[in-house]
BAFI-970008 format. One record per residue: x, y, z of N, C-alpha, C, O in turn. Coordinates in pm, whole numbers, plus 50000, padded with zeros to 5 digits. Atoms other than C-alpha are relative to their C-alpha. Example, Ala and Ser with C-alpha at 12.3 -4.5 7.8 and 13.67 -1.06 7.14 Angstrom:
2
500894988150000512304955050780500905012050000501945011850066 499184988149994513674989450714499235010950073499745022050090 
# end
This chain:
272
498504997350040542253532376917500044989249839499674977549830 500105010750139542653517876528501165003149913501275013749850 498715000250070546063509876369499614990049931498834981049961 500275010950109546323491976044501374992450001502534996050024 498685012649985548483460876030501115007549901502295004649923 498654997650070550673480275755500625012250105501815012750136 499194990849902551233509875998500724996050118501874999650147 499345007449891551623488276314501174992249951502084993050033 498665005850007554443467376152499954995649882499094989349820 499555000550135556283467975862500484987149934500364983449817 499515013150036557893435375876499244992750043499144991150165 501075008749988555223412075831500534986650085501474979550050 499835010349912555033386476133499954986449946500474977550013 499985011050094554283358175841501764992649999502284981850028 498195002550050558323363175732500785000550122501934996750105 498915002949916559823365376091499634984850020500574977250043 500115012249940557983332376165500694986549931500884975449980 499245010550113559743313775843501525006050029502255004449931 498514998349947563333327276024500064991650068499124985450119 499405008949875565633307476235499875001750104498785000850160 499974990249864566613321976531499834985650105498924987250186 500305002749911566813292276736501164993650039501814985749970 498635000249907569603289976999500124989150113499394989950212 500215007849862570313262477238501704999750065502754994750025 498615001849912573023267777499500184986250068499184979450048 499275009349940574743239177691498104992850136497994998850242 500995002949940571393224377874500344989950144500554977850149 499595006849879572093217578248498954997150087499324992650196 500855001949920568903214178396499374986049978499224982049862 500215014949989567753179178468498744999449920498085009849927 500825006750065565093160378232498665001450082498754992050162 500615004349944561793164878397498604989149971497534989650030 500905008050078559883136978186500784994549907501734999749848 499515013550140560753108577943499264999649906498205005649927 500405001150110559713101977628498534990050044497434991949992 500895007949951557533076577796498675005350045497505002350020 501004992349881555793098578034500185012849965501075018950025 499764985950058555373133177828500025007850130501005014650160 500634988249899553593151578145499735013049954500165018349852 500554990550000551943179078189500615014950004501025019250111 499464988949983553153213778085499045010950031498015012549966 501004984749974551573248278252500545008049892501565007949823 500024989450109550823275578049499355012050106498225011650156 501054987649908550073309778264500275011249890501305014549831 500174991050070548393336478076499235008850098498565004750193 500344986349926547433370278215498035004149980497215004949889 501694995750013543813380078313500035016749925500925024849902 500484987050083542083409378138500205013150106499505013450207 500044987149937543033444078285499485014849888499705013549768 500224990350033541803478278177501555011849922500845021849910 498594994250022545503498478050499575011650054498615018150013 500334988949876545763525178361499795012349946499465021650019 499854984450047545893555178106499085001849900498355011649889 500864998550161544163548077765499034991850017498534989549908 500665005750000541813526177897499274989449916498104986249933 500225013850075541603497177654500214990850059500844993150162 500115010649959541343462877727501404994549954501924996249844 498295007750008544973442477783499324983849994498144981850020 499815012449979545193405677770501104994049966502105001149968 498985012050019547443377477688500085002449858499135008049804 499585003150152548873373577330499614986049954500004975950013 500705015050054547133344477141500884993849962500794982550010 499055006950069550113332976948501034990850110501624980150094 499195005749934551853329077262499634991250122500254991650228 500405007449961550083305377399499364986549908499584975149949 500445007250138548303286577062501124994949929501074984349867 498705009450075551733279176925500664990150099500864978250078 499045014349891553573260177214499184989850037499474978050055 501095010249981550253247477281499874986549904499654975149946 500285005150109550023232376949501354989849997501124977950019 498585002749970554013223076953499584984050096499554972150066 500165008349828553253204077305499264989749966499724978850000 501155008549968550313185277245500234988149879499944976149882 499505010950124551623169776902501264989950022501714981349947 498955013149970554443151877117499464998850123500224998550220 500515010549893552143139377363499815008750144499695002250248 499544993149857552393166577653498165005349990497565011149899 501074990749967549013176177806500095014950050501155017350109 499744986849966548633213077881498705004650138497525001050143 500684990649935547263233978159500035014750047501035019950095 499944988150061546233266378128499565009850157498535007350219 500104995649870546513289678451500155012549978500675015049869 499904986850007546323329478525500165000450148500214990750224 499684997249886546873345678816498534999750098498494995450213 501504998449938543133350778925499144988149977498184985950051 500545007750054542063322278734498855003249936498655015349929 501494995150088538443321878523500705003049890501895001049863 499574995650119538253337078203500975005549973501545010250072 498974992750046540883352078009499795002749866499234995049788 500224993850171540843370377679501495004549960502365007850041 498925000250065543553374177421499795019149952498735025349947 500114986550018544583411777329499815000849856500654994849789 500414996150090542883423677022500594997349876500174990049786 499305002950145545553426876762500314985149990500834981249886 499115012350019546523392476814498704988649963498984976949939 500745008550059543253376776717499995003349862500045014749815 500095002250161543073363476334499005006149960499065009349841 501544996950046539213376776329500105017649981499255023849917 499854985149964540633415776412499805003149888500194996149795 500224991850144539383441376136501455006550015501395017049951 498634993750042543173453176152500574991149940501664994849897 499245009450061544123419475996501504997450049502204989049993 498525002649968547623422976200499964982450044501034977150017 499525011549997547313386976291499304991249929499004980049970 501055012550077545213371376011500814988249922500274978349873 499505009250018547873353075910500254985950091500444975550029 499745007649883548393331276263498584992149938497494997849948 501135011049999545943300876148500024990050127499084982850160 500445008749904546903282976442498905003750149498004998650216 501074989649893545513309076690498384998149937497394995850006 501374997750064542533310776436499024984850025497804984350037 500745011250010541703273876455499714997050141498624991650161 500105001449886542383272876857498725008550027497825002250083 500684988749965540173304976894498304996549935497295000349995 501285003950069537153291176656499534985750014498524981549957 500365014849965537223253676796499165006350155499405016250223 501064999249877534453251977086500914995750138501005001150248 499365007249874536783225677282501095007250040501415005650158 499004993449978539493246677280499955012550045500715015250137 500594986949963538033281977313499274998550151499205008750220 500605000749868536223268577639501114999050094500915000750215 498884998349899539723266477783500155016050073500485019350187 499644987449930539993300177848498765005550051498825017650074 501474997749937536443303677980500554996650184500425005250271 499605003649887537983282778303501294995250054501644984450104 498375004049984541583286678345500384996850140499485000750214 499755005349857543193272678693500885013850063501975016850014 499494991149943544043302478915501424993650096501444983550166 498344999149935547913303879057500374991250141501234982550153 500115008449886547243291979412499384989550032499044986750147 500325011249955545993260279339500724996049910500034988449842 499305004550076548713252479121501084990150048502084996950067 499055008049953550973223279241501154995549910501024985649839 499235003550112554323224279041500464985049978500674980149867 500025014350046554913187079116499394994249916499734983349870 501205009650101551933179278894500775006649844500615000749737 499384995450163553763197278581500824999149982501485000650085 498715005350033556753188278404500775013949977501975014950005 499114988150046557753223978287498435009849989497245006649993 500854984549956556163264078303500595004249864501655000549813 500014995650089555543284078015499705014750038498615014150096 500504986349930555033321078120499235007849874500015016649837 500384992550090553053336577849499795013149975499015017550059 500094986950041553203373277685498705007849974497745000149970 500564996450076551053396677566499895017050084500915019850146 500024984149930550203436477722499594998250115500025004850210 500414998149821548433426678026501574999850114501775006350216 498765006749913552063410578164500365009750057500475010050180 499314985249914553413446778218499785003750072500655009050142 500504996349861551223454278467499804993250090499514998350198 500785010749910550313424378632501174990750058501304988650178 499015012649964553283397178630501445006050087501695000650195 499255000149908556403414378757500205000350162501214997350226 500134998649868555173420879097499534990450057499674990550179 501275013149965552813388179138501144990650083502104984750036 498875007249935554653372179421499514981949983500354972949977 500095014150044552733337979355500674995249892501324984849901 499485001750106553853338379033502005000350007502674994049925 498604997749984557643346379125500154988050074501224982850045 499905009749937557093316679364500304987649890501224979749868 500325011050092556003295779118501434996549912502074986049916 498414996750086559283306778871500984991250088501404980150055 499165006549895561363297379164499804982049999500614973749955 499955013549975560033263679243500074990049876500264978049898 499825010250115560133248878862501525005049933501705003249813 498594993850039563883265078822500544990450057501164981450001 499195005449927564883252079150500184986250016501084981150083 499955015749992563953214479091500534995649852500634983649828 499255001550110565553218078736499164995349856499614989649757 501615000050069562123216678544500435008649866501475014749892 499974991250123562233236078180499085011150086498075008250150 500584988649958561373273278293499745008449926500315018949952 500184988750118560253293178009498865012550005497825013350069 500754987550005558943327077921500095006449853501075005049779 499554991950122558313348877620499385011649954498225013849988 500904987450018557493382177469500445009650165501425009850239 499894994349853556603404677780499564991050066498564995050126 500395011249913555993374677953501164995850123501044989350226 499045001249955559483377278047500145012250123501155015350187 499854989349917558563405178260499824994250153500105000250257 499815009549860558083378078542500964995450061500934989750170 498875008649944561503367878564500895011950022502035008649991 499344986450028562993405978598500485001150171501555005850210 499754996049904562623405178950500164986150153500314988150274 499645012049920563013365379100501374998450049502364998649976 498724998649959565663363479316500334990550130499714990050236 499805006749932567733337679462499934995250147499005000750206 499974998349863568373326179820500505009250061500135015750159 499114989849981570863345679824499905015249974500835022250012 500414988050027569563377179725500045004049846499375012849792 499285000050142570943375779391498724997849863497964988449888 500835001550107568593378079039500044991049966501214988149942 500035012650082567533344078890500835003949863501774997049824 499085000950135568783360078543501155011249983501495017849885 498344993450019572053377578642500824987349928500764975449961 499105009850002574593361378455499664993249853500424991149759 500735010050123572053341778199499745004949870499165015649849 500404998350168571753341877826498375001050010497664991250031 501345002050022568213356677794499585009549857500315016449786 500354990950105566023372677537498385000350035497834992150110 501194994249972562573389477534499845011549918500715016549847 500234988350084560673417777387501165009150012501685012750117 498884990149955563443441677273499615015450003498525019749967 500494984550004563593480377320500015005449881499645017149888 500194999750171563673482976930498584998949959497965006849888 501435005950024560363464176923499355011450088498785020150022 500924989849891558783486777222499985012749966498995019649988 500284987050033559893518477080499385002149843498895012449799 501424995950094558053510176751498935002850009498225010449942 501475002149980555233501976903499585012250054498425015750031 500404984849939555163536577087500175007449900499355016549899 500114989150105555993555076788498874998549906498375008849861 501405001350085553003540676574498825003950103497845010050061 500914998149907550983544476850499965014050033498855016450081 499794986049931551813581876947499825003850106499525015350138 500154999649843551673574877296501054986150059501484976549996 499005012649946553933552577569498924990950083498094992750172 501255010549940552173520577621500034996650153499094995850232 499895004949876554163509777925501645008350071502745011350025 498764989749918556443529278195501004994650004501775001350073 498965009750020559133501278125499924994149913498864992449851 500275008050058560493479477934501074986150006502074985150077 499205015449958561963442577909501475001450030502104998450131 498635004650056565183444777766500975008050060502085003150083 499174993849880566683474577985499714996550149500335001150245 500425007749859565193456678280500704989750048501104988450164 499145011750018566903426578212501635002550031502394997450113 498754994249977569953443478180500105003950107500954997950171 499954996849811569533459178533500484990450052501664991450086 499595009749938569773428178670500994993750008501374989550117 498625003450025572893415778525499874988449886500694981049833 499795013250140571263393278253500705006749889500935018549865 499134997950155573173388177911498564999449913497834989549906 501055000050086570453400777674500404998949899501565002649880 500194999250125569833394777329499065000549903497884999749938 501345002550080567853394177021500614999149859501715002849818 499625002850171567853384776649499185011849901498935009249783 500604991850103566133415276498498565002550032497904994050091 501364998549976562823430876518499014991649972498854991649850 500745010550057560343404876487500194986449981499324977849966 499905011350010562393378076458499634989850100499184993350209 500465011649952561813338876565501395001750065502355006450005 498604997149993564613337976798499624995250175498845002650235 500465007149903564273315477135501434994050072502204988049996 498755004149967567243306477352500184994950157499895003150244 500145005049870567773282677681501595001350064502604999749995 498825000249946570553286677932499514991550114498524993950183 500585011049920570333256578137498204995649998497684991649894 500935002849984566943250678260498955013149969497725012149966 500354984150030566193289878179499725001749849500735001649780 500534999350098564103293977860499525011549955498725016250036 500284985750023563523327077683499445001149858500014992049798 500294997250110561883337077348499815015849986499485024850063 500274981250024561723370977191498965006150039498885015150122 501344993150018558043376477116499254987949924499634976349909 501535006250025554823363176981500704989849880500204978649890 499345006350076557083347276689500594988050031500634979149946 499235006549942559013327076912499594987450071500404978950108 500785009649932556243304077072500484985849981500894978450070 499705013149993556873273176887501584995350033501814984150078 498525001949984560983276376909499814998250101499904986050114 499795002449895560593279977278499334985550034499874978550120 500305012349944558363248077294500994985249981501134975250051 499185009850059560753228077079501185002950096501924993050083 498704996849872563653240577370499784988950122500524980250169 500865005449886561213228177637500004983749923500484975950006 500315015450053560633191277416501544995549989501604983550013 498715001849999564633190077381500404993150151500804981750174 499735002049896565023193177739499264985950093499794978250172 500795009749939562453169877857500154986549887499294978149914 499615010350114563503143677562498524995149966498154984450015 501645002950031559713141577434500415000149851499564998449763 
# end
C-alpha cells in the first residue's frame, strides 16, 4: 500500500496541531494526586496485528503515546506503557516520521522518542494488562491507532481497567480510535459509561476520508456512530483538529493531534 502524504491528507496535521480546540467541562472526578506527588500515569497501546482483509500490519499511532508522554513527564509524572498482551509493540507505519510517505514528517516529538535508544526500548517491554494494578497509577490514557479498532472494543481486561479508574474518580482518558475501548464499557446497572457524556473521538468524516483515499473500507465500524448509538453526546472540531474534552473524569481526544491537549486536561484534574 503506497499513499502519498498529499493524497492522504489535504489538511496538514502541523496546522491542526496549532489550532485551539481545548474544551473543559466542570470536572467532577476526585483528584488522584497532588502537585507534591505527581504519580504514575498508565498509557495503554495496541499490540501489532495484521489487517484481517488487506494483510498489512497495524499498530498504535506514535503521536498518541509520545505527545501525552512528553507533556506528562515535563510535569514530573512517571509513565508506565502497557498493552493487551505485553511485550513488544510497533507504531502504525504512517505515524513514524521516518516513513517514506512523509505523512508524519512534521512530528518531531515522535521522531525524538523513536530514535532515542532509552525511549525506543520502552516499546520492546510493555507491561501486559493482567499485571496492572490501578492502585499503582494516578490516571489512564488509552491511545489509538488502527489496531485498536480490531482489538480494544471487546477486550474484557481493558474494559475492567477503564471501569476501575473511572469508578475511583481518577482521570480516565482515551483518544482517536482508542476511544473504541469506551464504547461497550457498562456500569453496574447495565447502562453504558458514555451514555449522556460529552465525548469526542475519530470522526465519521475523518474515517470516510481515509476510506475514500484508500479506495477500500479500513474498518467495519466507526467510533462516532458507535458512541452515538450508546447515548454519548459526541462532538468534534472539524477534520484533523486539535480537540479534547472532559466530562467529569472521563477525558477524550479527537485524534492524533489531540494528545497534548488530553494530557493537559489530565494535569488539570491531578493538580500537576
